[in-house]
C-alpha positions, 0 to 999 in steps of 0.5 A: 500500499503506497501513500494516497495521491492526494490529501490523507483523509482521516475520519475520527471515532471517539465517544467524547465531544471534546476529543473529537474537536481537538482531533479535528482541529489538529487534522484541519490545521495540517495541509496534507490531511483532510477531515472525513467526518467524526462518530461518537460509537462503533456503529456510527463509525462504520456507517461513516466509514462506508459513506466516506471511505477514509485512508485512516480512522482514529479510534477510541477503544472505550466507547459505549455500545459498539466498542473499538475492538468490535469496530476494528473487527468489523473493518478488517472483515469488510473487503471494501474497507481494505484501503482504510487503516486504523489508529488506536487513540488510547490514554495509556501505553499499558492499556489491557486492550492493546493486544486485543486491538493488534489482533482485531487489525489496528495499525498502530497506537498514539496516546491522547496526551501526545504531542500534535506532531506525534499524531500527525506523523502517525496518520502519515506512517499508517497512511503509506502502509507502515504500521506504527508500533513504538519499541515501548508498546511492543515490549509491553505487548510482548511482556504481558502477552507473548509467552502464555498466549503462544501457539501455532500460527498458520503459515509460520512453517512456510517462512525460511529462517531469515524470514522468521528472523525478520518477523521477530525483529519486526516485533521489537517495533524497529523500522527497516532501516533500524533492523538493517543497522542492527544486522549490518545488511541493506535496508532493501534486503530487510524489506524484501524478507519482511514483504515476503513474510507478510504475504506468506502469513497474509499479514494486513501490515507489519502490526500484524507481524507482531501479532504473529510473532507473539502468538507463535512464541518467536524468540524476540531479539 
């Protein structure tokens, strides 16, 4: 997935009006972003996505009625929304719903109290097809869920040893360039192996590779 040709269209789903207002103001002040609409719960968010097909949805997890996890699952299950990436906007990095959101299809996480430029950066990253998972978030995900939930992952046996290694490195939250520096290889080599692993595992994006690494109990560097 490449970045949209025009402005990145962004929708917001959060049950707090003041949060929606703040996110809208942030989006509208960025020249390469376009506000696509807002919703106060999951059901309304799905209607909004069906009508507007934004590039990115900023989603709160804790909402009344249909919460963020169920909304994520519905987005991931709808082929018509393949072009929409979801960034979870949460209060704490240690939110107990983080791993569930990853499993359901979230492409990244940002903190509600983070700097505005961090949120704008997150939108651009996921719109370009990458995942936004900081090393601190992935460490906590692995520490909380990585071992007791390990088990067989469909497609893992089809990976070459190098591809398995790359999946494990992706689960550290590092970018291709950072992995390349660690292993003293070219970023293109990393990108090739990561891309092949994503195809074999049918991963939506790099965030899904973290899920596969954690669920399969791969040795994380």
